[in-house]
MIMARDO-283184 format. One line per 4 residues: number of its first residue (from 1); for each residue x negated, y, z negated of N, C-alpha, C. Coordinates in steps of 0.001 Angstrom, whole numbers, plus 500000, padded with zeros to 6 digits. Atoms other than C-alpha are relative to their C-alpha. Layout:
! MIMARDO-283184
NUM	X Y Z X Y Z X Y Z  ...
END
This chain:
! MIMARDO-283184
1	499940 500168 501457 505117 494939 532351 499503 501263 499309  500387 498799 500741 505025 497911 529966 498939 499641 498959  501089 500232 500945 501917 498229 527811 500182 500877 498753  499859 499306 501287 502073 499167 524106 498706 499834 499214
5	501212 500004 500816 498936 500105 522189 500368 500440 498594  499703 499703 501400 499321 500004 518397 498696 500278 499260  501244 499568 500646 496683 501891 516399 500195 500131 498496  500045 499791 501442 496009 501553 512678 499038 501147 499722
9	500814 498797 500187 494778 505013 511696 499256 500020 498671  500628 500011 501318 493625 504047 508193 498514 499660 500105  501445 500281 500053 489856 504275 507680 499484 499974 498567  500411 500005 501407 489838 504278 503879 499534 498603 499617
13	500578 501305 500329 487573 501454 502687 499741 499833 498508  500239 500062 501437 487575 502137 498934 501286 499567 499310  501192 500786 500327 487663 499858 497082 499652 498967 501078  500302 500916 498898 487956 497655 500215 500942 500330 501151
17	499121 499720 498853 489380 497946 503738 501227 499105 499967  498727 500711 500076 493023 496889 504087 500461 499592 501394  499519 500526 498721 494192 494674 506948 501335 500658 500366  498778 499284 499586 496942 496462 508986 501189 499066 500210
21	498933 500988 499945 499727 494014 508159 501238 500531 500728  498799 499440 499394 502494 496386 509258 500017 499896 501511  500050 500072 498538 501305 496366 512861 500225 498587 500509  499673 501374 499611 501516 492572 512950 501508 499834 500140
25	498542 500102 499945 505225 492925 512215 500573 500800 501170  499540 499208 498845 505668 495676 514805 499744 499219 501285  500321 500806 498818 503894 493522 517400 500932 498797 500106  499113 501147 499998 506064 490598 516365 501419 500332 500409
29	498653 499589 499592 509194 492623 517138 500105 500226 501507  500014 499738 498559 508138 493179 520775 499983 498688 500772  499901 501252 499255 509110 490476 523247 499069 499999 501212  500906 500219 498869 507457 489273 526458 500092 501090 501068
33	499943 498885 499043 508554 492395 528341 498843 500967 499807  501058 499054 500330 505668 494189 526679 498662 499279 499815  501358 500449 500296 501926 493639 526704 499504 500856 498843  500297 499272 501230 500870 494581 523198 498560 499781 499564
37	501375 500083 500501 497426 495354 521825 499903 500804 498710  500236 499317 501271 496452 496250 518236 498531 500389 499898  501372 499572 500296 493366 498310 517461 499986 500644 498620  500155 499535 501372 492102 499257 514029 498782 500936 499961
41	501114 499044 500011 489969 502372 513483 498851 499540 499119  501098 500523 500816 487979 500467 510866 498995 499204 500834  500910 500751 499125 486476 498523 513783 498949 500886 500649  500819 499130 499168 484913 501593 515394 499062 500875 499174
45	500932 499069 500631 481916 503726 514554 500423 501445 500241  499515 498653 499699 483489 506779 516227 501181 499896 500964  498801 499988 499169 486545 507822 518229 499699 499839 501484  500346 500198 498593 484654 507639 521526 500237 498547 500398
49	499744 501416 499723 484872 503853 521278 501488 499763 500205  498550 500124 499818 488634 504171 520879 500404 500534 501361  499694 499434 498691 488754 506372 523959 499729 499019 501123  500327 501006 498984 487083 503633 525981 501067 498905 500044
53	498950 501025 500064 489678 501095 524775 501272 500512 500651  498778 499421 499433 492530 503426 525732 499905 500073 501525  500162 499874 498550 491143 504076 529209 500027 498632 500688  500018 501344 499427 490654 500367 529782 501392 499355 499967
57	498702 500648 500169 494095 499308 528501 501113 500720 500773  499010 499180 499286 496092 502163 530128 501422 499782 499466  498686 500256 500591 499082 502049 527752 501078 500943 500525  498841 499150 499708 502554 503360 528537 500503 500675 498727
61	499611 499468 501298 503244 503894 524829 498860 499759 499011  500993 500155 501061 500864 504485 521935 500707 500212 498668  499449 499886 501343 502071 503792 518406 498879 500157 498996  501026 499750 501014 500021 505216 515532 500609 499772 498623
65	499536 500306 501351 500515 503761 512062 499231 500846 498987  500588 499154 501039 499896 506281 509264 500322 499387 498650  499815 500671 501298 499415 504394 506008 499670 500920 498844  500478 499159 501094 497456 506820 503809 500189 501478 500324
69	499831 498559 499843 498365 510482 503346 498771 500733 499478  501193 499403 500610 495392 511297 501117 499319 498928 499173  500789 500990 500743 492866 509615 498829 500441 499831 498547  499428 500128 501342 494949 510011 495603 499010 500338 498895
73	501041 499657 500972 491886 511424 493843 500227 501436 499528  499756 498656 500511 492659 514372 491567 498711 500807 499840  501281 499293 500155 488951 515202 491227 499511 500510 501350  500440 499638 498651 487933 515164 494882 501148 499757 500979
77	498794 500207 499203 491374 515442 496445 499748 500331 501463  500238 499817 498572 491319 515040 500222 501159 499430 500795  498956 500450 499099 494201 514896 502660 499397 499543 501317  500525 500582 498764 493797 513008 505939 500622 500600 501258
81	499325 499422 498848 495852 515278 508203 499016 500395 501092  500976 499559 498994 492784 516746 509928 499437 498810 500782  500506 501189 499311 491500 513243 510714 501038 499450 500980  498946 500465 499099 494850 512262 512191 500149 500937 501201
85	499943 499044 498880 494849 515425 514292 498864 499734 500987  501116 500365 499112 491416 514485 515662 500324 498739 500787  499616 501239 499337 492760 511030 516453 500980 500269 501139  498995 499696 498976 495753 512412 518348 499365 500727 501181
89	500697 499297 498901 493517 514758 520342 499238 499010 500875  500753 500998 499236 491383 511778 521358 500962 499152 500842  499012 500773 499248 494485 509812 522392 500495 500806 501196  499483 499147 498926 495851 512731 524427 498946 500227 501090
93	501080 499775 499035 492476 513228 526089 499859 498813 500947  500241 501211 499223 492427 509635 527328 501248 499335 500546  498769 500655 499567 496082 508873 528010 501156 500987 500092  498764 499230 499894 499400 510339 529111 501179 499233 499411
97	498959 500835 500592 501330 507714 527195 500818 500791 498982  499192 499418 501061 504207 508689 524927 499436 499582 498653  500596 500249 501308 502963 508975 521348 501100 499867 498953  498985 500310 500995 505073 507391 518591 499319 499745 498661
101	500581 500148 501332 504259 507682 514881 500858 499092 499130  499293 500839 500950 505195 505266 512102 499117 499682 498820  500791 500390 501161 503959 503644 508919 500574 500560 498710  499470 499598 501303 504578 504090 505211 499717 501465 499689
105	500324 498601 500238 502761 507425 504982 500854 500933 500843  499153 499200 499121 504670 508783 507960 501425 500049 499458  498623 500060 500491 507967 507665 506392 500240 500960 498850  499855 499057 501111 507326 509858 503354 500110 501435 500510
109	500004 498648 499436 506697 512965 505497 500248 499953 501510  499813 500216 498553 508248 512177 508907 500055 501275 500826  499866 498764 499228 509215 515648 510086 498691 500776 499994  501256 499264 500118 506010 517229 508783 498915 499395 500884
113	501026 500655 499187 503748 514651 510442 500301 500134 501489  499656 499931 498583 505647 514711 513737 499602 501354 500577  500332 498670 499496 505211 518464 514083 498509 500298 499875  501425 499724 500198 501674 518627 512652 499137 499295 501034
117	500770 500774 499030 500493 515987 515121 500547 500140 501413  499399 499757 498684 502716 517131 517999 500260 498691 500736  499669 501294 499402 503880 513553 518597 501339 500100 500734  498750 499999 499235 506735 512663 520929 501164 499447 499182
121	498953 500627 500799 508685 510396 518575 499379 499410 498733  500442 500673 501206 508490 508793 515161 501056 499020 499536  499080 500961 500602 510044 505885 513281 499803 500048 498487  500039 499956 501459 510812 506504 509606 500606 498711 499470
125	499536 501288 500493 511147 503233 507731 499282 498875 500719  500657 501187 499458 510406 499781 509042 499857 500073 501521  500355 499826 498593 508738 499599 512441 500664 499052 500959  499316 500937 499109 510889 496769 513784 500991 500695 500935
129	499101 499273 499099 513038 499481 515393 499291 500509 501253  500720 499537 498819 510318 500198 517952 500606 499475 501301  499399 500460 498741 511886 497921 520634 501284 500743 500357  498778 499246 499734 515186 499788 520255 499665 501364 500594
133	500418 498701 499492 513402 503089 520805 499456 499877 501420  500593 500153 498663 511410 501829 523806 501068 499708 501044  498937 500331 499051 514497 500359 525450 500839 501236 500321  499219 498783 499777 516416 503610 524977 499236 500987 500876
137	500811 499078 499202 513538 505641 526426 499944 499557 501458  500072 500498 498627 513295 503398 529487 501330 500156 500734  498680 499846 499396 517043 503733 530076 500484 501452 499973  499630 498591 500152 517012 507496 529398 501256 500161 499145
141	498852 499960 500899 519561 506826 526659 499685 500888 498794  500151 499160 501181 520128 508907 523527 499369 499180 498871  500698 500736 501064 517675 507825 520816 500486 500413 498616  499625 499450 501308 519313 509852 518041 500944 499091 499228
145	499088 500908 500685 521818 507099 517279 499278 498845 499315  500781 501083 500605 519008 504723 516238 499529 500453 498617  500423 499590 501351 518475 504895 512423 498486 500109 499889  501427 499834 500258 515083 506246 511427 499211 500662 501105
149	500738 499390 498900 514159 507736 514809 499876 501508 499768  500290 498591 500232 512527 511150 514533 499576 500640 501321  500399 499205 498839 512308 513708 517346 499622 501390 499517  500387 498641 500385 511097 517288 517389 501205 500846 499608
153	498784 499280 500379 514715 518372 516940 500609 499450 498713  499410 500663 501164 515351 516089 513945 499834 500840 498740  500068 499346 501308 516199 517702 510625 500533 499080 498905  499438 500979 500944 518251 514946 508948 499731 498602 500540
157	500392 501342 499577 517024 511331 509056 500858 498963 499286  499230 501104 500571 519139 508223 508522 499051 498857 499655  500872 501088 500443 517263 505639 506451 500850 498751 499751  499304 501273 500202 518490 502042 506696 498975 498864 500021
161	500900 501166 499968 516597 498872 505727 500287 499130 501225  499879 500856 498820 515976 496504 508632 500504 498634 499559  499392 501257 500424 518284 493515 508227 500025 498935 501094  500070 500979 498921 517666 491765 511540 498745 499131 499818
165	501162 500886 500153 515046 489003 512073 498673 500749 499951  501336 499429 500176 511487 489816 511028 498978 498946 500387  500984 500964 499504 508560 488168 512791 498611 500618 499982  501386 499524 500009 504853 488553 512189 499213 499350 501120
169	500859 500505 498937 502533 488196 515159 498549 500123 499549  501385 500011 500492 499114 487183 513827 499088 499363 501038  500943 500493 499001 496206 486772 516245 498637 499780 499350  501284 500254 500661 493193 485055 514650 498790 500356 500853
173	501122 499707 499111 491064 485837 517717 499805 501490 500240  500113 498557 499744 491631 489609 517678 498758 500575 499327  501219 499394 500539 488685 491881 517013 500218 500551 498594  499794 499451 501344 490312 493512 513996 500122 498882 498967
177	499979 501137 500925 491022 490113 512405 498575 499557 499674  501392 500410 500218 487376 489175 512880 499256 500992 499118  500648 499000 500848 486336 492471 511266 500277 499709 498525  499657 500235 501406 488213 491701 508043 499471 498667 499499
181	500572 501281 500396 487038 488108 508014 498513 500124 499706  501437 499828 500204 483461 489330 508205 499686 500962 498859  500225 499009 501051 483916 492055 505568 500930 499682 498825  499224 500362 501180 485218 490439 502396 500929 498820 500197
185	499186 501176 499734 487286 487752 504132 501427 500065 499501  498683 499865 500593 490563 489176 502820 501045 500377 501054  498862 499702 499142 493808 489048 504832 501255 500135 499128  498827 499628 500788 497312 490094 503756 501222 499166 500334
189	498767 500765 499871 500692 488495 503271 501113 500757 499272  498841 499383 500632 504181 489762 502436 501044 498915 499742  499010 501031 500328 506842 487672 500661 501416 500544 499962  498674 499381 500030 509726 490154 500558 499852 501484 500287
193	499965 498547 499857 510738 493727 501240 501063 500570 499074  499070 499344 500902 512522 496204 499025 499539 499896 498564  500411 499993 501405 511876 497180 495410 501185 500424 499131  498843 499685 500836 514596 497096 492718 499696 500958 498857
197	500376 499153 501122 512634 499189 490224 500236 501474 500339  499707 498576 499825 513175 502914 489694 498903 500860 499370  501114 499220 500525 509716 504222 488814 500086 501423 500547  499651 498614 499659 509978 508011 488838 499142 500599 501108
201	500958 499414 499083 506977 508648 491088 499872 499236 501312  500326 500962 498954 507178 505756 493541 500874 500151 501240  499309 499854 498721 508128 505876 497232 500467 498668 500587  499635 501301 499431 508627 502119 497753 501498 499861 500283
205	498572 500137 499709 512448 502201 497376 500447 500854 501183  499664 499152 498859 512554 505023 499921 499509 499379 501301  500604 500559 498783 510286 503264 502406 500671 498686 500404  499497 501342 499692 511673 499714 502148 501424 499751 499519
209	498688 500228 500583 514973 500164 500313 499881 499388 498618  500018 500499 501375 515923 499114 496795 500516 498570 499888  499494 501372 500020 517493 495777 497731 498921 499053 500516  501041 500949 499591 515068 492860 497854 500524 499089 501110
213	499697 500913 498896 515091 490889 501114 498882 498959 500047  501020 501034 500199 513288 487608 500579 499700 499253 501291  500406 500885 498921 511297 485709 503187 500062 498562 499474  499954 501394 500449 511795 481909 503034 498631 499518 499514
217	501292 500433 500557 509060 480414 500798 499199 499094 500931  500728 500907 499111 508203 477691 503321 499349 500763 501154  500581 499184 498926 507670 480292 506062 498801 500792 499493  501121 499261 500589 505456 482329 503739 498781 499093 499869
221	501103 500951 500175 503366 479257 502928 499395 499597 501341  500510 500332 498669 503109 478371 506622 499102 501114 500525  500822 498867 499567 501799 481868 507352 498694 500050 499202  501224 500044 500812 499346 481552 504461 499025 498968 500550
225	500862 501016 499399 498028 478357 506058 499382 500506 501292  500552 499416 498772 497613 480213 509367 498823 500912 499666  501090 499110 500405 495500 482832 507590 498805 499190 499522  501071 500860 500498 493499 480129 505842 499284 499302 501148
229	500596 500705 498863 492948 478192 509062 499217 500938 500910  500715 499011 499191 491816 481421 510751 498659 500371 499381  501266 499709 500658 488993 481689 508215 500097 500935 498811  499853 499128 501164 490460 483878 505476 499455 499317 498756
233	500536 500521 501254 488708 483453 502147 500852 500422 498804  499166 499456 501077 491323 485350 500123 501236 500626 500628  498756 499389 499520 494952 486451 500557 500496 500988 498953  499408 499009 500897 496328 489654 499062 501461 500184 500380
237	498567 499848 499763 500112 489815 498705 500382 501454 499782  499806 498550 499977 501271 493328 499531 501333 500463 499424  498727 499597 500596 504701 493298 497822 499765 501099 498959  500127 498965 501030 505339 496310 495590 499786 499370 498634
241	500228 500796 501212 505580 493776 492746 500364 498558 500340  499763 501391 499602 505194 490078 493544 501002 499331 499069  499148 500657 500998 507011 489129 490322 501304 500745 499758  498711 499323 500166 510019 491432 490837 501126 498983 499913
245	499104 501142 500177 511854 488124 491220 499151 498825 499534  500774 501143 500492 510415 485407 489010 500361 498726 500753  499568 501224 499317 512487 482742 490769 499365 499884 501385  500535 500068 498643 511405 483624 494310 498485 499828 499984
249	501465 500102 500038 507747 484072 493378 499550 498609 499576  500354 501368 500371 507693 480665 491687 500263 499031 501158  499743 500827 498820 509250 479136 494804 498880 500154 501032  501119 499762 499086 506516 480754 496899 498771 499222 499521
253	501157 500717 500552 503865 479312 494568 500113 498501 500260  499821 501430 499748 505344 475823 494885 499824 499688 501479  500167 500203 498554 505478 476216 498677 498528 500033 500383  501448 499980 499761 501762 477091 498618 499390 498639 499670
257	500516 501313 500390 501069 473855 496784 500387 498946 501032  499510 500991 499035 503204 471831 499187 499291 500133 501350  500657 499764 498711 501491 473436 502209 498479 499860 499905  501442 500174 500238 498036 472802 500683 499198 501257 500325
261	500767 498752 499933 496994 476422 500616 498938 499924 498914  501082 500248 500955 493602 476147 498969 499148 501234 499698  500807 498804 500268 492139 479675 499140 500660 500830 498901  499428 499191 501086 492594 482101 496222 500841 501150 500537
265	499145 498883 499607 495156 484882 496293 500346 500850 498781  499629 499084 501078 496364 487855 494280 500992 501021 500506  499038 498991 499597 498701 490808 494306 500329 500946 498867  499518 499053 501007 500475 493582 492441 501118 499350 499179
269	498994 500538 500913 502575 492649 489406 500499 501103 499075  499483 499153 501070 504844 494507 487013 499781 499254 498689  500271 500707 501256 503803 493714 483411 501263 499830 499155  498777 500330 500714 507307 492608 482460 499791 498696 499233
273	500122 501235 500776 507829 489825 479923 500286 498806 500901  499825 501119 499051 507330 486618 481949 500668 498794 499351  499514 501280 500532 509082 483269 481590 498821 499172 499498  501057 500855 500554 507149 480612 479721 499212 499325 501119
277	500922 500663 499063 504125 479311 481651 500088 500555 501431  499860 499427 498661 504897 481644 484562 498641 500140 500689  501304 499771 499374 501277 482644 485201 499199 498707 500132  500670 501302 499861 500034 479102 484593 500464 499304 501278
281	499477 500640 498794 502321 477836 487379 499452 500682 501257  500554 499289 498847 501086 480554 489726 498508 499708 500149  501426 500327 499942 497469 479830 488820 499793 498613 500602  500093 501339 499426 498051 476164 489686 500159 500038 501522
285	499779 499863 498558 499109 477387 493151 498917 500843 500674  501115 499282 499390 495890 479369 493668 499871 501452 499619  500126 498614 500431 496592 482761 492076 498743 500173 499157  501214 499728 500773 493321 484229 490778 499948 501426 499451
289	500095 498592 500381 493844 488014 490525 501386 500600 499778  498746 499328 500339 496657 489924 488823 499704 501486 499803  500171 498560 500123 496852 493711 489276 501304 500585 499466  498806 499510 500669 499328 495183 486794 500167 501513 500200
293	499665 498578 499952 501019 498538 487440 500508 500434 498637  499647 499772 501409 500969 499342 483726 500338 501464 499725  499824 498538 500037 500656 503169 483865 499795 500619 498627  500153 499439 501342 500804 503749 480066 500276 498905 498987
297	499665 500903 501099 500941 501953 476736 500767 500743 498913  499099 499242 500867 503146 504614 475154 501421 499755 500476  498617 500267 499615 506812 503600 475139 500706 501265 500466  499401 498735 499573 507788 507248 475415 499645 500303 501447
301	500431 499734 498630 505737 507646 478587 500591 498994 500975  499420 501016 499118 507027 504379 480041 501460 500333 500311  498626 499556 499758 510576 505683 479607 500001 501183 500956  500057 498804 499148 509630 509021 481179 499634 499654 501440
305	500409 500419 498661 508074 507193 484146 500993 499035 500643  498977 500887 499441 511137 504985 484606 499561 498560 500156  500537 501355 499854 509224 501738 484083 500982 498965 499447  499057 501040 500422 511161 498452 483675 499464 499122 498871
309	500588 500786 501088 509158 497333 480615 499562 500930 498888  500558 499242 501124 507834 498456 477225 498597 499484 499729  501402 500343 500242 504309 498297 475828 499837 498558 499514  500110 501372 500507 504976 495009 474020 500022 498986 501137
313	499960 500895 498841 505800 493388 477368 498642 499927 500691  501323 499963 499352 502415 494476 478736 499051 499029 499312  500899 500889 500745 500551 492652 475969 500384 498541 500191  499545 501370 499768 502700 489549 476477 499571 499503 501378
317	500376 500386 498636 502117 489503 480236 498489 499825 500120  501474 500080 499951 498383 490172 479809 499515 498719 499333  500436 501187 500736 498016 487393 477231 500284 498734 500793  499674 501207 499238 499813 484858 479391 499108 499868 501232
321	500864 500044 498820 497767 485805 482463 498584 499570 499625  501342 500372 500432 494515 485514 480530 499940 498530 499567  499968 501402 500407 495563 482159 479051 499987 499078 501216  500035 500767 498747 496011 481000 482643 498660 500160 500704
325	501357 499812 499492 492364 482030 483196 499978 500838 501281  499931 499118 498840 493294 484755 485704 499184 501260 499766  500624 498688 500068 491325 487900 486482 501114 501045 499929  498926 499037 500242 493372 490862 485253 499476 501429 500121
329	500280 498558 499926 493351 494562 486124 501280 500745 499640  498868 499134 500320 495594 497336 484843 499779 501374 500622  500044 498650 499429 496382 500597 486627 500748 500952 499070  499392 499017 500891 497144 503697 484560 500179 501331 500718
333	499692 498675 499472 498822 506944 485648 500164 500946 498811  500009 499125 501170 498002 509617 483073 500383 501422 500389  499652 498602 499750 499316 513150 482752 501405 500205 500518  498632 499891 499517 502930 512448 483637 500886 500795 499064
337	499065 499219 500817 506043 514063 482160 499957 499598 498527  500039 500245 501430 505672 514382 478397 498678 499513 499464  501318 500456 500475 502048 513233 478253 499405 501037 499069  500688 499118 500933 500245 514682 475241 498853 499221 499359
341	501167 500642 500598 497258 513890 473065 500395 498713 499283  499570 501172 500759 499259 511442 470931 500338 498824 500923  499656 501099 499081 500670 509436 473876 498752 499469 500691  501243 500427 499377 497229 509359 475487 499206 499102 499052
345	500719 500803 500987 495638 508058 472291 500658 498636 499821  499295 501282 500130 498316 505368 472025 499621 499068 501150  500409 500801 498849 497416 504207 475528 498568 499505 499848  501411 500371 500091 493670 504228 474930 499747 498976 498897
349	500180 500967 501095 493882 502412 471599 500616 498658 500356  499391 501250 499559 496216 499851 473125 499122 499262 500988  500864 500615 498997 493776 499242 475952 498865 499213 499367  501072 500721 500679 491138 498164 473477 500421 498578 499631
353	499484 501332 500321 493391 495165 472777 500150 499128 501246  499867 500741 498741 493542 494169 476461 498618 499502 500414  501354 500508 499809 490449 492009 476589 499792 499449 501406  500442 500576 498731 488546 490925 479700 500865 500497 501159
357	499190 499392 498953 490196 493332 482081 499245 501169 500612  500482 498780 499353 489386 496110 484539 501116 501030 499935  499005 498936 500110 491135 499460 484105 499747 501065 501073  500056 498945 498989 491847 501834 486983 500836 501183 499508
361	499298 498812 500500 492767 505382 485915 500245 501011 501112  499689 498845 499162 494515 508131 487841 500518 501086 499064  499625 498908 500898 494705 511419 485968 500758 501057 500802  499137 499153 499185 497623 513357 487407 500732 499121 501004
365	499189 500864 499152 500468 511831 489433 500402 500749 501259  499678 499398 498714 500904 512601 493129 501513 500165 500121  498578 499710 499837 504264 514253 493808 500407 499721 501437  499462 500312 498680 506206 512785 496718 501489 500347 500043
369	498551 499795 499871 509635 513744 498042 500743 498677 499847  499132 501178 500144 512552 511338 497544 499711 499231 498718  500266 500655 501284 511457 510583 493961 500564 500850 498871  499522 499278 501179 512715 511517 490504 498954 501000 499512
373	501060 499087 500422 509333 513091 489765 500034 501291 500820  499859 498809 499154 509827 515452 492712 501101 500903 499460  498880 499208 500519 513177 516556 491314 499617 500692 498697  500424 499413 501266 511638 517138 487883 499008 501139 500227
377	500995 498959 499709 508671 519088 489285 500664 501237 500595  499252 498883 499418 511100 521219 491284 500734 500768 498904  499265 499375 501101 513206 521879 488169 499073 500787 499090  500958 499344 500894 510117 522787 486146 499234 501128 500674
381	500693 498946 499286 508817 525126 488840 498578 499665 500386  501348 500373 499584 505660 523138 489537 499870 499999 501518  499960 499915 498545 506686 523052 493213 501248 500779 500386  498809 499326 499491 509212 524898 495375 500627 499143 501101
385	499285 500801 499011 511823 523474 497728 499420 500175 501395  500548 499737 498667 510125 525077 500736 498534 499602 500136  501435 500313 500010 506635 523890 499785 499716 498690 500710  500431 501231 499367 504891 521338 501988 499098 499232 499048
389	500809 500857 500868 503460 518427 500000 499093 499081 500809  500846 500827 499155 501550 516996 502931 498561 500016 499494  501268 499939 500710 498390 518238 501252 500260 499629 498544  499729 500576 501323 498014 516563 497822 500395 501030 498948
393	499538 499213 501142 499963 518111 494928 500290 499022 498871  499886 500928 501120 499835 516477 491491 500818 500611 498866  499235 499557 501164 502235 516680 488571 499039 500215 498832  500842 499697 501154 500677 518240 485487 500863 500121 498751
397	499296 499871 501269 501885 517785 481910 499727 501373 499402  500175 498683 500625 502450 521043 480069 499365 499890 498627  500497 500197 501361 501119 519499 476840 498510 499681 499932  501424 500343 499980 497631 518416 477900 499493 500168 501429
401	500526 499718 498669 495421 519449 480806 499319 498773 500588  500704 501078 499327 493894 517149 483369 498572 499886 499524  501391 500017 500484 490455 518146 482174 499910 499342 498635  499998 500622 501329 491328 517179 478594 500214 498491 500102
405	499748 501432 499815 492679 513831 479768 498732 499303 500470  501201 500612 499438 489568 513109 481814 498907 499861 498942  501061 500018 500999 487207 514013 478994 500301 499005 498894  499614 500943 501050 489174 512003 476435 499806 498557 500464
409	500155 501354 499461 489210 508927 478671 498524 499639 500113  501427 500279 499834 485504 509189 479488 499312 499787 498656  500587 500155 501327 484612 509606 475815 500365 498643 499406  499540 501288 500536 486707 506599 474842 499374 498830 500763
413	500589 501067 499186 485303 504533 477735 498563 499728 499604  501375 500129 500486 481790 505186 476460 499110 499256 500992  500877 500550 498973 480186 504219 479769 500305 498589 500447  499675 501377 499607 481901 500851 480127 500294 499919 501506
417	499917 500108 498544 481653 499724 483752 501395 499629 500468  498667 500460 499588 485154 498219 483775 501085 501070 499823  499069 498874 500085 486787 501628 483119 499725 500912 501201  500214 499264 498762 487167 503248 486530 500954 501197 500056
421	499192 498779 500044 488407 506843 486295 500232 500513 501411  499572 499606 498658 490344 508149 489313 499602 498951 501020  500227 501193 499164 490087 504674 490840 498529 499613 500064  501406 500376 500045 486330 504659 490167 499343 499963 501353
425	500467 500030 498618 485510 505594 493733 498482 499883 500088  501463 500028 499930 481808 506198 493040 499456 498619 499654  500451 501334 500397 481371 502872 491229 500315 498982 501088  499582 500972 498986 483345 500946 493831 499169 500147 501265
429	500783 499756 498793 481487 502568 496714 498588 499464 499853  501369 500433 500238 478168 501670 495119 499890 498483 499859  500123 501395 500380 478911 498147 493894 500578 499040 501037  499288 500996 499210 481450 496432 496145 499358 499688 501353
433	500636 500355 498717 479738 496758 499573 498802 499083 499834  501166 500861 500227 476612 495175 498109 500427 498564 499730  499503 501344 500280 478656 492242 496833 500508 499339 501276  499545 500549 498725 480293 491804 500251 498810 499572 500860
437	501189 500330 499210 476842 491852 501880 499357 498702 499518  500557 501244 500551 475853 488995 499586 500906 498810 500276  499131 501097 499609 478736 486951 500982 501154 499730 499064  498879 500194 500910 481185 487311 498089 501288 500461 500681
441	498727 499714 499339 484864 487487 499019 501061 500386 498980  498892 499602 500863 488124 488877 497658 499860 501430 499537  500054 498607 500464 488753 492143 495780 498754 500341 499194  501301 499903 500681 485655 491593 493577 499966 500917 498778
445	500071 499126 501178 486663 494054 490831 499719 499223 498712  500260 500789 501213 486350 491173 488348 498523 500014 499618  501443 499945 500291 482562 491573 488653 499630 501233 499183  500250 498818 500817 482909 494903 486824 500268 499737 498528
449	499673 500299 501399 484100 493206 483636 498718 499658 499230
END
């Protein structure tokens, strides 16, 4: 029996550690011909512990999931390439297994990561193609015909959404599951793949495709019950926008009720104008936290960012969510194309009307390939076609500097704890671990209000 070791390379714990959901799906794609083991670097104090696991397991293949490219912080910007290189060196030191890269971060920069980490193969896009790659390697067949497979000779990559069966393999007894249950009690769930929106900066349509592929609501609810029965205290739904389909999301909520899912849950939402009583129906099914990808309250900026809503929709969605007694957070991306003092002021003054909410600010927008923002930055000369973006590069408005934005936001915030600039890393690092130590569960940002 061939052995496959799947490693989650993410160690970012701010504002909280994220369960490696993608590896559950990769493991679920491997049949009984393979002995599969998942390890999560968040479990270990150092890489020496990982080395011991590798030597004990003796894998034939090692898959490394790269989720985060950098910390998205324009103030203390830090790429994670050096950490991934240290990880690969530790793997190579302890094993002769073939090394295969994957994950959302890898999919954005597949060729760059493959060469920088000197890996043997990579999978750009959804990881369910791993069995196809392993079978081809064992038969000495050509792997280049498999969509998304990256080799050291690859220059052009074929991206195709995975349309075959999708299966999640969740092990409640695994050490990494126990880690997340003991640290915040939050596990993850996915209800669909693909994003129909065309936000100018976002990589989701590139990673998962633009066509939504829905999971059956009853299956989603059954999986939620598995997480609940395993001891989860909170479920975070990882969809790019849970409400991208109001019909499907309401069906999921009803399935939660029918399956007697009793633990709270939350997720990312687009602040589009909702149907009547939409958030009330979701709250009845256990929804407690709504995280809106608002980005701006200037209609001009929302158009420039390609958002599927206007500022008036944001206030409508916020009001309905608050009337349903939900905890609400808004994320803002400042400094994008056309941002100036007037558009910034419109956003800040509008925020004063969004009562009982937490605000996460990012000043400067990370430029990724395969996005409209990349094309604009290239046209404006902010980047060059030959430039590597593996290290963080942020779009800058020509009308207002990042420093001016930061100072204006901080002045307007006037020390309010619920205004977290550049994701509020310092506040989150200081506050949230203490709350987890006291036994509180979930995302906990509502305690900043």
